[in-house]
C-alpha positions in Angstrom: -5.5 -82.5 -82.4 -8.9 -81.2 -81.5 -11.5 -81.4 -84.3 -14.9 -79.7 -83.7 -17.9 -81.9 -83.9 -20.5 -81.2 -86.6 -22.9 -79.9 -84.0 -20.4 -77.4 -82.6 -19.2 -76.2 -86.0 -20.3 -72.6 -86.8 -23.0 -72.3 -89.4 -21.9 -70.5 -92.5 -22.9 -66.9 -92.5 -24.7 -65.9 -95.7 -23.9 -62.4 -96.8 -26.9 -60.1 -97.1 -28.5 -59.6 -100.5 -27.6 -56.3 -102.2 -30.1 -53.4 -101.9 -32.1 -53.4 -105.1 -34.3 -50.4 -104.2 -32.1 -47.3 -104.1 -33.5 -43.8 -103.4 -37.3 -43.2 -103.6 -37.9 -46.6 -105.2 -38.3 -48.0 -101.7 -41.2 -45.7 -101.1 -42.9 -46.3 -104.5 -42.7 -50.1 -104.4 -45.7 -50.5 -101.9 -47.8 -48.3 -104.2 -46.9 -50.5 -107.2 -47.8 -53.7 -105.3 -51.1 -52.2 -104.2 -51.9 -51.0 -107.7 -51.1 -54.5 -109.1 -53.6 -56.1 -106.8 -56.2 -53.4 -107.5 -55.8 -53.7 -111.2 -55.9 -57.5 -111.4 -59.3 -57.8 -109.7 -60.6 -54.6 -111.2 -60.0 -55.8 -114.7 -61.8 -59.0 -113.9 -64.9 -57.2 -112.6 -64.8 -54.7 -115.5 -64.6 -57.6 -117.9 -67.7 -59.2 -116.4 -69.6 -56.0 -117.4 -68.0 -56.0 -120.8 -69.4 -59.5 -121.6 -72.7 -59.2 -119.7 -74.6 -57.4 -122.5 -73.7 -60.3 -124.9 -73.3 -63.4 -122.7 -75.2 -62.6 -119.6 -73.9 -62.9 -116.0 -74.7 -66.5 -115.3 -72.7 -68.6 -112.9 -71.2 -70.4 -115.9 -69.9 -67.0 -117.2 -68.6 -66.1 -113.7 -67.0 -69.4 -113.1 -65.2 -69.2 -116.5 -64.1 -65.6 -115.9 -62.8 -66.3 -112.4 -61.1 -69.5 -113.5 -59.2 -68.0 -116.4 -58.2 -64.9 -114.3 -56.7 -67.2 -111.6 -55.0 -69.2 -114.4 -53.5 -66.0 -115.8 -52.4 -64.9 -112.3 -50.8 -68.3 -111.6 -48.9 -68.0 -114.9 -47.8 -64.5 -113.9 -46.6 -65.7 -110.5 -44.4 -68.3 -112.2 -43.0 -65.9 -114.8 -42.5 -63.1 -112.4 -40.6 -65.2 -109.9 -38.2 -66.6 -112.6 -37.7 -63.2 -114.2 -37.1 -61.5 -110.9 -34.3 -64.1 -110.0 -32.6 -63.6 -113.3 -33.0 -59.8 -113.5 -34.1 -58.2 -110.2 -34.5 -54.7 -111.5 -37.0 -52.0 -110.2 -37.0 -50.5 -113.7 -38.1 -53.8 -115.2 -40.9 -54.1 -112.7 -42.2 -50.6 -113.7 -42.0 -51.6 -117.3 -44.1 -54.7 -116.7 -46.8 -52.6 -115.0 -46.7 -50.1 -117.8 -47.3 -52.9 -120.4 -50.1 -54.2 -118.2 -51.7 -50.8 -118.1 -51.6 -50.3 -121.9 -52.9 -53.8 -122.5 -55.8 -53.4 -120.1 -56.8 -50.0 -121.6 -57.2 -51.4 -125.1 -59.2 -54.5 -124.0 -62.6 -52.8 -124.6 -61.4 -51.5 -128.0 -60.2 -54.9 -129.2 -63.3 -56.6 -127.7 -65.9 -54.7 -129.6 -65.6 -56.5 -133.0 -65.4 -59.8 -131.2 -68.6 -59.1 -129.2 -70.4 -58.0 -132.3 -69.4 -61.3 -133.9 -70.8 -63.1 -131.0 -74.1 -61.3 -131.5 -74.2 -62.6 -135.1 -73.4 -66.1 -133.9 -76.3 -66.0 -131.5 -78.7 -64.9 -134.1 -77.4 -67.6 -136.5 -77.8 -70.1 -133.6 -74.1 -71.0 -134.0 -73.3 -72.1 -130.4 -69.7 -72.9 -131.3 -68.9 -69.5 -132.6 -70.9 -67.9 -129.8 -68.8 -69.5 -127.1 -65.7 -69.2 -129.2 -66.2 -65.4 -129.0 -66.4 -65.6 -125.2 -63.1 -67.5 -125.1 -61.5 -64.8 -127.3 -62.7 -62.1 -125.0 -61.3 -63.9 -122.0 -58.0 -64.4 -123.7 -57.7 -60.6 -124.1 -57.3 -60.5 -120.4 -54.3 -62.8 -120.6 -51.7 -60.0 -121.1 -52.7 -57.5 -118.5 -53.6 -60.1 -115.8 -50.5 -62.2 -116.4 -48.2 -59.2 -116.2 -49.9 -58.1 -113.0 -49.5 -61.5 -111.5 -45.8 -61.1 -111.9 -45.7 -58.0 -109.7 -46.0 -59.7 -106.3 -43.1 -62.2 -106.7 -41.0 -59.5 -108.4 -41.6 -57.1 -105.4 -40.7 -59.8 -102.9 -37.4 -60.4 -104.6 -36.6 -56.6 -104.7 -37.4 -56.2 -101.0 -35.6 -59.4 -99.9 -32.4 -58.7 -98.0 -31.8 -62.1 -96.4 -33.3 -65.5 -95.6 -34.0 -64.6 -92.0 -36.7 -62.0 -93.1 -38.0 -63.9 -96.1 -41.3 -64.9 -94.5 -42.0 -61.5 -93.2 -41.2 -59.9 -96.5 -43.4 -62.2 -98.5 -46.2 -61.9 -96.1 -46.1 -58.1 -96.1 -46.1 -58.0 -99.9 -48.9 -60.4 -100.3 -50.9 -58.6 -97.6 -50.5 -55.3 -99.5 -51.4 -56.9 -102.8 -54.5 -58.4 -101.3 -55.6 -55.1 -99.8 -55.3 -53.7 -103.3 -57.4 -56.6 -104.6 -60.1 -55.8 -102.0 -60.2 -52.2 -103.2 -60.4 -53.5 -106.7 -63.4 -55.7 -105.9 -65.5 -52.8 -104.6 -64.5 -49.5 -106.3 -65.2 -50.5 -109.9 -68.6 -52.1 -109.1 -69.9 -49.5 -106.6 -68.4 -46.3 -108.2 -66.6 -46.5 -111.5 -69.0 -48.6 -113.7 -72.2 -46.8 -112.6 -70.6 -43.4 -113.0 -68.5 -43.7 -116.1 -69.3 -47.0 -117.8 -67.2 -50.0 -118.6 -64.8 -48.6 -121.2 -63.8 -45.7 -119.1 -63.5 -48.0 -116.0 -60.8 -50.0 -118.0 -59.1 -46.7 -118.7 -59.2 -45.5 -115.1 -57.9 -48.9 -113.9 -55.1 -48.6 -116.4 -54.3 -45.1 -115.3 -54.1 -46.3 -111.7 -51.3 -48.6 -112.8 -49.6 -46.3 -115.2 -49.1 -43.3 -113.0 -47.2 -45.1 -110.2 -45.2 -47.0 -112.8 -44.3 -43.6 -114.5 -43.2 -42.2 -111.1 -41.1 -45.3 -110.6 -39.4 -45.0 -113.9 -38.7 -41.3 -113.3 -37.3 -42.2 -109.8 -35.0 -44.8 -111.4 -34.0 -42.2 -114.0 -35.0 -44.5 -116.8 -35.6 -41.6 -119.2 -36.6 -43.5 -122.4 -39.0 -45.9 -120.7 -40.4 -43.0 -118.7 -41.0 -41.0 -121.9 -42.8 -44.0 -123.4 -45.0 -44.4 -120.3 -45.9 -40.7 -120.4 -46.9 -41.0 -124.0 -49.0 -44.0 -123.2 -50.7 -42.0 -120.4 -51.6 -39.3 -122.9 -53.0 -41.8 -125.5 -55.1 -44.0 -123.1 -58.0 -41.6 -123.1 -58.3 -41.8 -126.8 -58.5 -45.6 -126.6 -61.2 -45.3 -124.0 -63.1 -42.8 -126.1 -62.9 -45.0 -129.1 -64.2 -48.0 -127.2 -67.0 -46.0 -125.7 -68.4 -44.9 -129.1 -72.1 -45.7 -129.5 -74.0 -48.2 -127.5 -72.3 -51.1 -125.6 -74.6 -53.6 -127.4 -76.6 -52.9 -130.5 -80.4 -53.3 -129.7 -82.1 -56.4 -131.1 -84.2 -54.1 -133.3 -85.7 -50.7 -133.2 -84.4 -47.4 -131.9 -82.3 -47.1 -128.7 -83.9 -44.7 -126.3 -81.7 -45.3 -123.2 -78.6 -47.2 -122.3 -77.1 -47.4 -118.8 -75.4 -49.5 -116.2 -76.2 -50.0 -112.6 -74.6 -52.2 -109.9 -77.2 -54.9 -110.8 -77.8 -54.6 -114.6 -76.8 -53.4 -118.0 -80.0 -51.7 -119.1 -81.4 -50.8 -122.6 -84.7 -49.2 -123.5 -85.7 -49.6 -127.1 -88.6 -48.3 -129.2 -89.8 -50.9 -131.7 -92.9 -50.6 -133.8 -94.5 -48.1 -131.4 -93.8 -50.2 -128.3 -91.2 -49.4 -125.6 -89.2 -52.5 -124.6 -86.9 -53.1 -121.6 -83.8 -55.3 -122.1 -81.5 -56.3 -119.3 -77.9 -57.7 -119.4 -77.5 -60.1 -122.4 -80.5 -58.6 -124.2 -81.9 -61.9 -125.2 -85.2 -61.5 -123.3 -87.7 -58.6 -123.0 -88.5 -57.7 -119.4 -91.2 -55.2 -119.9 -93.5 -53.9 -122.8 -95.3 -50.6 -122.9 -97.4 -49.1 -125.6 -98.7 -45.7 -124.5 -101.1 -45.4 -127.5 -102.5 -48.8 -127.5 -106.2 -49.4 -126.7 -105.5 -53.1 -126.1 -103.0 -53.7 -123.3 -102.5 -57.4 -124.3 -98.9 -58.2 -125.1 -99.2 -61.9 -126.1 -96.4 -62.6 -123.7 -96.1 -64.0 -120.1 -97.2 -60.7 -118.6 -100.8 -61.3 -119.7 -100.9 -64.6 -117.8 -100.8 -62.8 -114.4 -104.3 -61.5 -115.1 -105.6 -65.0 -115.8 -103.9 -66.9 -113.0 -106.5 -66.2 -110.3 -109.2 -67.7 -112.5 -108.3 -71.3 -111.4 -109.9 -70.4 -108.1 -113.6 -71.1 -108.1 -116.0 -68.2 -108.2 -113.4 -65.6 -109.2 -114.8 -62.5 -110.9 -113.8 -58.9 -111.8 -114.1 -57.9 -108.1 -112.2 -60.8 -106.6 -108.7 -59.3 -106.9 -108.5 -56.4 -104.5 -104.7 -56.1 -103.9 -101.5 -57.4 -105.4 -97.8 -57.7 -104.6 -95.3 -58.0 -107.5 -91.8 -59.1 -106.8 -89.8 -58.1 -109.9 -91.6 -55.0 -111.1 -89.2 -54.0 -113.9 -91.1 -51.6 -116.2 -94.5 -52.3 -114.6 -96.2 -54.2 -117.5 -98.0 -56.6 -115.1 -99.0 -53.7 -112.8 -100.6 -51.9 -115.7 -102.5 -54.9 -116.9 -103.8 -55.8 -113.4 -105.0 -52.2 -113.1 -106.8 -52.5 -116.4 -108.3 -55.9 -115.5 -109.3 -55.4 -111.9 -109.4 -51.6 -111.5 -107.1 -49.3 -109.5 -106.4 -51.9 -106.8 -103.5 -51.2 -104.4 -100.4 -52.8 -106.0 -97.0 -53.0 -104.2 -94.3 -53.3 -106.8 -90.9 -54.5 -105.6 -87.8 -53.8 -107.7 -84.3 -54.4 -106.5 -82.5 -52.1 -109.0 -83.1 -48.4 -108.4 -82.0 -47.6 -111.9 -84.6 -49.9 -113.4 -87.2 -48.2 -111.2 -86.1 -44.9 -112.6 -86.3 -46.2 -116.1 -89.8 -47.4 -115.4 -90.9 -44.0 -114.3 -89.3 -42.3 -117.2 -90.1 -44.6 -120.1 -92.9 -47.0 -119.0 -95.4 -44.7 -117.5 -95.2 -45.8 -113.9 -96.1 -42.3 -112.7 -99.5 -42.7 -114.4 -100.4 -45.6 -112.0 -101.3 -43.8 -108.7 -102.4 -47.2 -107.2 -98.8 -48.5 -107.5 -96.5 -48.3 -104.5 -93.0 -48.7 -105.9 -90.6 -50.3 -103.4 -86.9 -50.5 -104.1 -85.7 -53.5 -102.2 -84.7 -57.2 -102.4 -87.9 -59.2 -103.0 -87.6 -61.6 -100.1 -86.7 -58.8 -97.7 -89.7 -56.8 -98.9 -92.0 -59.8 -98.4 -90.9 -60.2 -94.8 -91.1 -56.5 -93.9 -94.1 -55.0 -95.6 -97.6 -55.2 -94.0 -100.8 -56.7 -95.3 -102.1 -59.7 -97.2 -102.7 -59.9 -100.9 -105.1 -61.6 -103.3 -102.3 -62.0 -105.8 -98.5 -62.3 -105.4 -96.6 -62.4 -108.6 -92.9 -63.3 -108.8 -91.1 -62.4 -112.0 -87.6 -61.6 -110.7 -85.3 -62.9 -113.4 -81.8 -61.8 -113.6 -81.4 -63.5 -117.0 -81.3 -66.4 -117.2 -81.7 -67.2 -113.5 -84.3 -66.7 -110.8 -82.5 -65.8 -107.6 -82.3 -69.0 -105.6 -83.8 -67.4 -102.5 -87.0 -66.9 -104.5 -87.3 -70.6 -105.5 -87.2 -72.4 -102.1 -89.9 -74.1 -100.0 -89.3 -71.6 -97.2 -89.8 -68.7 -99.6 -93.1 -70.0 -100.9 -94.2 -70.7 -97.3 -93.6 -67.0 -96.7 -95.6 -66.1 -99.8 -98.5 -68.4 -98.7 -98.5 -66.6 -95.3 -99.0 -63.3 -97.1 -102.0 -64.4 -99.2 -105.7 -64.0 -98.4 -107.7 -67.2 -98.1 -108.6 -67.1 -101.8 -105.3 -65.7 -103.0 -102.9 -67.0 -105.6 -99.1 -67.0 -106.1 -97.9 -66.8 -109.7 -94.3 -67.5 -110.8 -92.9 -66.8 -114.3 -90.5 -69.6 -115.2 -88.3 -70.0 -118.3 -88.0 -73.1 -120.4 -87.3 -74.3 -124.0 -89.7 -75.9 -126.3 -88.8 -79.3 -124.9 -87.0 -78.7 -121.6 -89.2 -78.0 -118.7 -86.8 -78.9 -115.9 -87.0 -75.4 -114.2 -90.7 -75.3 -114.5 -91.1 -78.8 -113.0 -88.8 -78.2 -110.0 -90.5 -74.9 -109.2 -93.9 -76.5 -109.5 -93.0 -79.4 -107.3 -91.5 -77.1 -104.7 -94.7 -74.9 -104.7 -96.8 -78.1 -104.5 -95.0 -78.9 -101.2 -96.5 -75.7 -99.8 -99.8 -75.1 -101.6 -102.7 -77.5 -101.8 -103.2 -76.8 -105.5 -100.6 -76.0 -108.2 -101.3 -75.4 -111.9 -99.1 -74.7 -114.9 -99.9 -73.1 -118.2 -97.6 -72.3 -121.1 -97.3 -69.1 -123.0 -97.6 -69.8 -126.7 -94.7 -68.4 -128.8 -92.5 -67.7 -125.7 -90.1 -69.8 -123.7 -92.2 -69.3 -120.6 -94.6 -71.1 -118.4 -96.6 -69.6 -115.5 -97.0 -71.6 -112.2 -99.9 -70.9 -110.0 -100.2 -71.9 -106.4 -103.2 -71.6 -104.1 -104.8 -73.1 -101.0 -108.3 -72.1 -102.1 -110.8 -74.5 -103.7 -109.8 -74.5 -107.4 -109.7 -76.6 -110.6 -108.7 -76.5 -114.2 -112.3 -76.4 -115.1 -112.8 -73.2 -113.1 -111.1 -71.1 -115.8 -113.9 -71.4 -118.3 -116.6 -70.9 -115.7 -114.9 -67.7 -114.3 -114.2 -66.3 -117.8 -117.9 -66.0 -118.3 -118.1 -63.4 -115.5 -115.9 -61.0 -117.3 -117.2 -58.6 -120.0 -116.0 -59.3 -123.6 -114.0 -56.1 -123.7 -112.0 -57.0 -120.6 -108.3 -57.9 -121.2 -108.9 -60.9 -118.9 -111.4 -62.3 -121.4 -109.0 -62.2 -124.3 -106.0 -63.4 -122.3 -108.0 -66.1 -120.6 -109.4 -67.4 -124.0 -105.8 -67.7 -125.2 -104.7 -69.7 -122.2 -107.8 -72.0 -122.5 -107.1 -72.6 -126.2 -103.3 -73.0 -126.2 -101.9 -72.8 -122.7 -102.1 -76.5 -121.9 -103.4 -75.7 -118.4 -102.8 -78.6 -116.1 -102.7 -79.5 -112.4 -99.5 -80.5 -110.8 -99.6 -83.7 -108.6 -97.7 -83.9 -105.3 -94.2 -85.2 -105.3 -91.0 -84.4 -107.1 -87.9 -82.5 -106.1 -88.2 -79.7 -103.6 -85.8 -76.8 -103.4 -84.9 -75.5 -99.9 -83.0 -72.5 -98.6 -80.2 -74.9 -97.9 -80.2 -76.6 -101.3 -81.7 -74.7 -104.3 -79.3 -75.3 -107.2 -81.4 -73.2 -109.7 -78.2 -72.1 -111.4 -77.3 -75.8 -112.0 -80.6 -76.6 -113.5 -80.5 -73.5 -115.8 -76.9 -74.1 -116.8 -77.8 -77.7 -117.8 -80.6 -76.4 -119.9 -78.4 -73.9 -121.6 -75.6 -76.4 -122.3 -78.0 -79.0 -123.6 -79.6 -76.5 -125.9 -76.2 -75.5 -127.2 -75.3 -79.2 -127.9 -78.5 -79.7 -129.7 -77.8 -76.6 -131.9 -80.4 -74.4 -130.2 -79.8 -70.8 -129.0 -77.4 -70.7 -126.0 
């Protein structure tokens, strides 16, 4: 009797899987997959702007935000795959997306009291409560992002008709979801947040999820869930409006004059005790000061030091500074002081954020400085493309709490040196704590690798030091000698006397760590400073 060998035996034929997408559901499923990818990344980016006014936008914050988002998505993939195997229902998928939409829309509303609590924790120097509030905000994303993570495996199961097409089906669904994620990475940042703000961006992202889910429920003739989804669509604007009440972050003090968001910053302009102050992002640092009625332009802050920095060069007087370039103009405090100190010299002021430049014109009197040429561009790009040489180049380009790495490298300072006149100086504002000078030290040693002379002086009462680099003959002792050339009523005289008395002006010897374009871990240095300050009980 003939028995077929195992190799010649016919393989078992697996019956095709039942069609789980009847009617118009097949057309709507790609739209749901696209919306899921769009919403998951969109919520992440909108959340970054939600927390930036309170926690900043440091790499630590971004790493945490990206990490928890990926964790929630991974959880959603696992839950969605198991749920789809047990109950592969198009109606259930639409319900999951509806829940994600509602949960995403109320994130700003629930976040507001938590964010206000974090502000109190910062003011109390309670680092544990401060970062605990950050964790609570990130956990608010758990529901919408996890539910959206379930969409892709659920959609694969619904579209799958047999093993032979499993790879093509999965690849197509993931490709469509990724295209949605790409759209979600650009549209909120470039369009929604600048136009309507963070709270309404959450609402519009939720609406982009809810509308296709509502269409899907209607197509599946799930009348009760469709009615609930329609009611949610009507209520979402009220949640967005409630979350959008008042300012995103209460000002540190004083009266709020302006609040806005740009692709680069969250911006506040505050009037406090007659002075106009510019705050960016987390609001824990003042970026510009303007007092339109003051006879004395001195601020007592790091801005005053830019007037004094050239005085380390021998034989510097009131007529020695004839031009200046400022990278990081903000509201123009330094430009105004240089004009008062050295006359209406040509000043090129570079500001990367056009909205900050507009705020400078409106609230900080930039229009009253005819000698100022305001250039909206990246600082290093502007340095490479503008013409001329300058007696002073100032770099104050913080995006709190960091200096952009490309403005901290040896190559950058070499380009700065190439734009200076023979007696010119480069001045960098660097942050520190009362005991931690790591950022100051590495910037100083990097500049010392380019310049023949580098000096540092501290700003009393502020967490700032100014670093001065020059190739001209110079000395610490030149400060006192040069101050004698300025009239007593010059702002340079008063600011220079303060530096001489309490600035601890010192020369920087050669040696030490040097940042390069290839390796400039400025974020690592600043993050270590922040974490060490938090462990020691200082402000984060």
